[in-house]
N, C-alpha and C positions, 0 to 999 in steps of 0.2 A: 453403788453396791450396798451402801448402808441402808438405803431405802428398801432394797430387796430383802435384806436381813430383817428389818423391822416389819415389813409386810408379812414375811414368812412366820415370824413369832406370833403376830396378831392372828394370822390365819389358823395356825396350829392350836393356839390357845382357845380360840373360838370353837374349833372343832372338838377339842377335848372337853370343854365345858358342856357343849351340847351332848357329847357322848356320855358324860357322867350323869346328866339329868335323865337321859332316856334309858340308861343301862344300869341294871341292878348288880350284875357280876362284872366288876371292873378288871379282874385278873391281876396277876403279879408278874414281876420281872426278876429273874435271878441271873446275876453276873458273877463269873469266877475269873479273877485276875491274879495270876501268879500265887495261887493258893488261898487267896482271900475271896470269900463269898459275900455278895451283897444281894439282899432281897428287898425289893420295893414294889410299890404299886405300878401298874402300867402307866397310869396318868403321870406320876412323878418321873418315871423313866423317859417318857416322851418329852416332857418339859425340859429335862436335862439335855437331851439330844438336840432339841431345837435351840436351846441356849448356846450349846457348844458350836453349832453351825453358825449361829448369828454372830458369835464372837470371832470365829475363824475367818469369815468372809472379809471383814475389814482388815484383819491382819494379813490375809493373802493379798489384798489390794495394795497395802502398804509395801509388802515385800516386792511385788511386781513393779511398783513405782520406783523403788530404790534400785532394782536391777536395770530398769529402763532409763534411769536418769542420765547416764553418759550419752546415750543415743539422742535423748531429747535435747541435751545441751548442744550436741553437734549439729542437729537439725536447725535449732534456733540460730546458731552461728552461721550456718550455710544460708538460711533465709536472709539474714542481715547482710551477708556478703553479696547475695544476688540483688537485694534492694540497692546496695551501694553501686553495684555494677550497672543496674538499670538507670540509676541516676546519672552515672558517668556517661552512659550512652546518650541519654536525653540532652545533657549539658554539652556533650561533644557535637551532636548534630546541630544544636542551637548555635554553638560557637562557629561551626563550619559555615552555616548559612549566613551568619553575621559577618563573616570574613576574618574572624579572630583565629588565624591559622595555628599559632603556637598553642593556644588554649585548646583547640580542637584536637591537636596531636596528643597533648597531655591527657585529656580525657579518654582518647582512644587507647592509649597505652594502659591507663588505669582500668578501663572496661575489659581489656583483654586479660589482665591479671585477675580480675574479680569474677568474671563470668566464664563458665566452661561452655561457651557457645561461640565457636570460631566464626560462624556465619555472620553474626551481628558485629563482631569485632572487625572482621574484614570489610564489611560494608562501611562502618564508620571510618576505618583507615582509608579506604578508597575515596570516600566523599571528602575527607579532610585534605587528602593529597590533591584532589581535583581543584578544590577552591583555592588551594595555595599555589597551584600551577605546577606541581611536581608530577608531571605525566608519568614518569618512570615508576614512581612509588604507587600511583594509582593503578597502573597496569599490573604491577606485582600483586596488588590486593585483588584485582579482578581475576587475574590468572589463578589465584588460590581458590576462588569460588568455583572454578571448573571441576574441582575434585568432588563436589557435592551435587547430587542430582537436583536438590531443591534450589540451589543458587546458580546452576549452570547458565540458564538463560540470562539472568541478571549479569553474570560475569561476561557473557558474550556481548551483551549490549554495551557494557563499559569498555571492553577491549575494542569493539567496533568504533565507538565514539573517539577513542584515543587514536586509532588508526586513521580515521578521517581527519582528525586535527593535524596530524603530521603529513597528510596527503597520500597515505598508502591505501588507495582504493581497492587494491587486490586483497590485502589482508582484511579490510573492512567487509568486503563482500564475502570472504570465506567465513567470517564470524557470523554474519547475517544468515548465510545459508545453513550453517551448523545450528543456529538457534531455530531456524524454520523447521528443521528435522526434530529438534528436541522438544518444541512446544507446538501443540495443536490449537491453542487458543489465543496466544499473544499475536497482536496484529503488526507490531513494528518489524518483526523479522521478514514478513512478506513484503512490506513496503520498501524496506531498505534493500533487500535482495533483488527485488524487481528493478528499482530505480538504478542501482549500481550496474546491473546487467545491461540495462538500456543505455546508460552513459558509456559503457565500454563497447557498445555495438555487438554484444553477444546475443543475437536475436533468438537463437535456438534455446538457450538457457532461460532467456526472458520469457519465452512462451511456456516453458515447463513451470517456471515460478508462477506465472499468471494462472496456469491451470490449477496449481496447488491452492492459491488464494481464492480462486473461483469455487473450488470444491468446499472450502471452509467458509464460504459466504462472507469473505472479507472484502469483497468488491461487488458493486452492483453488476447485475448480469448484462445490461445493455452497454455499460462502460467496458466490461471485460470483452464483449464481442468486438467493439470498435477497436480497442487496443490490440486484440488478437489479429484483426484484419491488417492493421498497420505493421505489426511485427512480422506477419507472414509475408506481406509485400516486401518488406526490407530483406527478409531471408531469401525470397525469390530472386531479388536483384543480386544478392550476394552469390547465390548459386549460379546465376547467369555469368557473373564475373569469373567464377571458377570453371566455366565452360561445362556446366552440368545443365544444359538447356532443358532436358526432359523433366528433371526434378524441379527446375525453376518454374516451368509452365504448370506443373501439377500444384506447386505451392501457391502460385499466383491465382489459380482458379479457386483454390480453397479460401484464399483471402477474399476473393470477390464474393463467394457464396456466404462468407461470414458477414460482410457488410456491402451489399450491392450498391449502396449510395456512395461508397468510397471510390471516387473516380480514378486515383492512381492504381488501385488494384485491377480495375477493369481494363485500363489502358495498358498496363504491364502484361496482364494475361493475354490480351489480344495481340500485342506485339510479339510475344513469345510463341503464340500459336501460329502466327503468320510465318515465323521463322521455321516452324515445323511443317509448313505447307498446309495448314488447316485454316484457310482464310474464311471458310463458311462458319466454322465454329467461332473464330475471332469476331466476325460480323455479328453473330448472335449475342455474344457477350457485350459488345459495344452498344447494341440496340437495347439490351436489357438494362445496362448501366445508364443509358440516356433516359430511359423511362423512369428509373429510380431517382436520378439526380442529374439533370442536364448540366453539362460542363463544357466549356470551350475546347479543352484538350481532347475530349471524347470526339467532338466533331472533327477536329484536325486528324485524329487517328483514323476515324472512319473514312475521311476523304482520301487518305493515302492507302487504303486497303488494296485497291486494284490498280497496280501500276500499268501505264500505257493505255488506259481507256480514254475515249474522246471526252472533250469538255462537256458536250451535251449529255453523254451517258453519266458522267460523274455528277453533273448538276441535277439530273433527274433522281439519281440514287440518293444524293444528299438531301433533296427536298423531301423524299419519302422518309428518310431517317429523321429529319428535324421535326416533321409533323407528327411523329409519335407522341410528342408532348406539345400540342398546339398552344397550350396555355402558358408555356414557359417563355420568359424573357430571352433566354438563349436561343430559342427557336426563331424569334423575330430577328435576332442579330444574324443568325445563319441565313435566313431568307433574304435579309438585306445584302449580305455579302454575295450571295448567289445572283441577286439582281444586278449588283455592281459588275460582276463578271460578264453579264450579258449587256452591260452598258444601259441597263434599264434604270436610269437615275430616279425617275419618278417612283417606281416600285420600291427602290431602295430607301428613298426618303420616307415613304409612307410606313414602311416597316420600322425604320429608325425612330420615327415620331412616337410610336407606341412604346418602344424601349426607353426613349428619353423621358416620357411621362412617368414611368415606373422608377427610374433612377437616372438623373441627368449627370452621368459620370464623365470623366475625362475620356474614357474609352469610346463612348457614344459621340462625344464632340469630335474626336479624331475621325471617326467614320463619317460624320457629317461633313467634315473638311474634305475628305476624299470624294464624297459625292459632289460637293461644290467644285472641286478641281476637275472632276470628270466632265462637268458641264461647262468648264472653261471660265468659271467665276472665281478668279484668284482673290479678289477682295473678300468675298464670303468665306473662302477657305482660310484666309489669314484671321478673319474674325472668329471662326470656329476654333482655330488653334489657340488663339488668345484666351478664349473661354475655357478651353481644355486645361490650360495651365492653372486656372483657378478652381476648376471643378474637382469634386471628390475623386480620388484615384480608384480605379478598378483595373487590376492587372489582366493582361491578355496572356494566358498561360502558354500559348504557343511561342512567346518571345524568348523562352529559355533556350530553346534550340530549334529554330524554324525548320531545319533540315533533319531533325532527329527526334528522339523521345521528348515529350513535353515534361514528363516527370523524371528528369535526370537528376535524382537526389543523391547526396552523399549521406554518410552515417549521421551527421549532425542534423540534417534535414529530417530524416526518418525519426530520430530521437525526439525532435520537437513535435512531430506529428503524433507520436504516441500519446502525448498529453493534449495537444491542441485539438486533434480530431477524436482521440480516444475518450477524453473526459468531456470535452465541450462540443464535439461534432463539427468543429470548424476546420476548414481547409484553407490555409493561408499561403499565398504565393511566396516562395522562398525569397524573392528579391524584396518583397515588402517586409519580410522579417529581418533581413540582413541590413536594410537601409541602403541598398544599392541605387543604381540609376535606371530609369526607364526613358522612353523617348522624350519625356518632358523635363528630365533632369533628376536631381536627387529626390529620393523618396524617403519620407520620414519613417524611421524604423519602428516596426510594431513590436510589442513586448513578446519575448520568447516564453515558452512554457517553463514555468519554475515550479518547484515543489514547495508545499507548505511546511512550516516547522512541525516536528523536529526532523523532517526528511531532508536529506542533502540536496542542494540546488543542482539543477541540471545545467552545466556550463559547457554547452557545445557550440561555442562561438565560432563564427567564420568571418574572414575578411570581406568587406563589401566588394561587390562586383565593380569593376572599373569600366563598365561599358560607356562609351562616349555617346553624347547626344547626337542622334541622327535625324534627318528629316524623314517624316513618315512616308513609307512607300505604299503605293496602291496595292490592294490585295490581288494576288496573282490569279 
């Protein structure tokens, strides 16, 4: 302001000097003040006016400064208080991560007193309580965050983690679903809400959650389709148990359309359609499924489509079915089995040799043993069985229930498939997963589908099957 006054004086003085130089009649100024008359030149009057303004400006600035002094002092005190509070927050977080629980609590209390920002104070309190193992205090702090829109999602995450720690998956899932509705961008609510729904066998809600994550692009499209196919198949089987066969068949067909290479969906849809008297539609689905991904269970399901038909008719129908994928190893195995039914041991061996070259598994060795036994060569049969015991395992899916559905899964099986097939496109025999027995004895358990941190692990364990070792029977 002093600079403004000085510049004003210089400007006016320069203007007056210029005016005096170029003007002959400079004029006069008369002032009457309470009876006193003052007469002076216009130049002097203007100089006095400018001087008065120049003196008044600094005085006005000083007056304003004095009037504003209490506010300035208060603001400075508040800024210092905030700085101390921020320092307390930083030290508290450092102490919490370092495991200095008491120090973290002390800084948390100090920060709450100094900063008028309950969100940060609650965060520090929750973190300090977590690292100290005080779950109840942490939950109280996270619950306090639910009152503020900015911290609701963070509060839900903390409460969900606490619920998981104490084993309350119902509460954990409720918090994850609430966070999914509250946030459109965070990825963890979708992951947790989906995984917990799968673990609880709630296929319908799992499908809805998957749809939400898919719309938000929080999951790859191909993974979402495969997961959806598994979930729809599981839901179809559940509807079948509830005696809602029409809805089950509709759901199974949707699952098959979602992933035609997912053999359980095709087999389930075909079986349900046969129950409704729609054998032709069932056959069409099995044929399409075989073309997309040949699977032994599909061949068994197709074989049993027409009850009461002659062996010759069934053999011809199965041959036409298998040859839809002539390049497939499963086709060669089916053709070998058909040849064995006709006692064509030479044709069976030729087909098996091609399959053996692709993968010399225990399954092929057992079939070779059956061919040798059919020829009456018991020594060769024993040799093949001995080789089967050391060969890589390849499960025959029909062995789950030879007289019934090949994919007779329970909820834990479907839950594993959501990740094994959904994420990796792998279809693993349940007995291989559970570490049960096959005709050769104990099978080494294969790893179950687990979730990567920080997602909760899927613990859908099942007791191993107790099937006793039996001598291999010839294919009927």
